[in-house]
N, C-alpha and C positions, 0 to 999 in steps of 0.2 A: 297077451292081453294085459296081464298084470304089469308087465314091463312098461307098456304104453301108458297105462293108468298112473303108474309111479312117476314116469317122465312128465306127464301132464301136471301132477301135483308139484313136482320140483319146479317146473316152469312157472306155475301160478305163484308159488312161494317166492321165487326170484323176482317176478314182476311186482308182487306186493312190496317186497323189500326195496326195490328200486324206486318206488314211489314215495319213499320216506326220505326227505332231504336231511343232511347232517344238521344237528343242532348248532354247529359252529357257523353255519351260513346266516347271513343277515337277511331279514325280510322287512317290509315296511312297518311292521308293528312290534318287532321284538327288540328295538334299540332306540336310543336317543343320539342325535348328532350334536356335537358341541363345536362351534366355530369360534376360534379364539384370536383376537387381535389382528384381523386382516385390515390393518390401518396403514396410512401413508408413511408415518414416521418409522414404523417397523419394517416396511417394505424397502425404504431408501437404502438401508444397510444390508439387505439380503443379497448374498452372493452365491449361495449354493444352488440356485435355480434361476433361470431367466425370468424376469418379472412377468413377461407376457404369458409364459407357461404357467406360472403360479396363479395369475388371474384367471386363466382359462380353467385350471383345475379347481380353483375355488368356486367358479361359476358352475361347474358340473355338480359339485356338492350342494350348493345353495339351491339351484333350480331343480336338481334331482330330488332333493328332500321335499321340495314343494310339490312336485308331481305326485309323489307317493304319500304325502301328508305325514312325513316322519316328524316325530317330536324333536324340535330343534331349539337349541339354546345359542343365542348370539351374545358374546361378551367382548367388551373392549377394555383397554387400560388407559386411564387418563385421557379420555377422548377430547375433552374441551381444552385441557391445559398443555398437552404435549403430543399425543399420538395422532390426533386428527380423526376424520371420519373413516368409515369402513370402505372397502373397495366398491366402486359403482355397481359391479355385478351382484354383490351381496345385498347392497341397498335396494337394487331393483327387485330382487327376489323377496326381500324382507323390508319393505319400506316403512313399517311402523317402528320408528327409532325408540319410541317409549318402551318397547319390549326388549330392548338391548340392556344388558347388565354391565354397567361401567364399574371398574375396580381400581384400587390402588395397589393391590397385591400382585406380585408376579405369578404366584401360584393361584390359579382360579379356585382350586379346592379350598383355599384358606379364606376366601371371601364369603361372608355369610349369605348374601343375596344370591350369588352365583351358585353356591353349594345347594341352596334351597331350590333354585330353578332347575338344577340338574337332577337332584334326587326326587323332586316332586313329580318327575315324569314317570317314576316307578318302573323304569327299565333297568334290567340287570346287565344289559349289554350297552356299552358306551363307545361311541366313535368320535375320535378327536382329530382336529386339523387346525393349523394356524401358525403364527409367528411368535417368537422364534422357537425352533425345535428344542434347543438345549435348555431353555428356561421355561417359557410359558406352556410348552407341551409336556416336557418331562415332568414338571411339578404335578399337574393334575392326573397324568397317566399313572405315575407311581403311587400317588395318593389313592386313586380309585382302585388300583390293584390291591392295595393294602386293606381295602374294605370289601374285598372279594367280588368286585365287579369284573365282568368279562370285557376286556378293553381292546379296542382296535385303533390303529393309527393310520391315517391316509398319508403315506410318506411323501407323495409327490404334490400334496397340498400343504406341505410344511416347508419352511425355509429357515436358513440361519446366516450368520455373518461370514462364515466360511464353509466350504464343503466338508471339511473335517469336523467342524462343530456339529453340523447336521448329522453326519454319519455316526459319530461317537454317540450322539443322543439317541439315534435310532437303534444302535446296537445295545445301548443300556436298557432301553425300554423292552426290546425283544428278549433280552436276557432275563428281565424281570417278569416276563409272561405276556406282554402285549403282542397283538397280532398285526403285522403290517399288511396294508392294502394300497391300491392305487385308486385314483378318482374314477377312471373309466370302469375299473373292476367293481367299485361301489355301486355305480348306477346300473350296470348289467346284472349284478347280484340281486338288486331289488326288482328289476324287470323279470329276470329268471326264465320266462317263457314268452316267446314272441307271439304266442296265441293270446296273450293278455292284451286284448284290443283297447281297453280303456286307457292304457298308458302308452300304447305302441307308437302312435304318431308323435306324441309329446317327447318321448324318449329319443326317437330318431331325429326330431328337430333339434333337440338339445345337443346330441352327439355331433350332428352335422355342423353345428355352429362352433362348438368348443373342443371337439376331440381330435384336432389335428388331422393327420393322414387318414385315420379311421373315418372322420367326418367327411373328408373329400370322397372316400369310397362310397359313403351313403348317398352323397349328392350324385355321384356317377351312376349308381344303381337306379336311383329315382328318375334321372333324366334320360339315360341311355337305354335302360332296360324296361322303363315304364313300370317298375315294380314297387 
């Protein structure tokens, strides 16, 4: 009897422990998303990822952050004079261009208004994505790490002028303490539980549209299995 009682206690303790997710995981309220320089001029020279893949991945982040009401900062560089408007997908998700922070600095962290926009979210976890990886992403990532922020980089929503430039930049940021993620991983980590019905349909619609083969699988399940 004592053995059974002890086993029950162990089971309950294990169950209780299993219900506590890692603090390293992202959720809709514990981080801010920073989207940097998803603009035409920056995309023209990007060679480390096909542009259609980059656009899809950027869309997953933009619309995913909207679904979950994530604190999001959009910033551009020389939008009117050089780099041009942001990708249509991001503009569709965030149509109020007055809320975008335009800069002259390559390092977002060194721009007063951008820095204020990011830090005023009061989130100690920051998630970065944008163009180019080795310049406009490395700068703020290393700077945020130096101020003791917990930093994540969406590696497949970043791009650079060569695959090597992108990879060296990713390695440099990881070595400094940044945590790499992918765009689909980001959205699924926010959803976390398919029983979360308030976002279930919107997330599956988003993935079906932008998540490549995974999205085709969702379309198949919905149509063939009526599920």
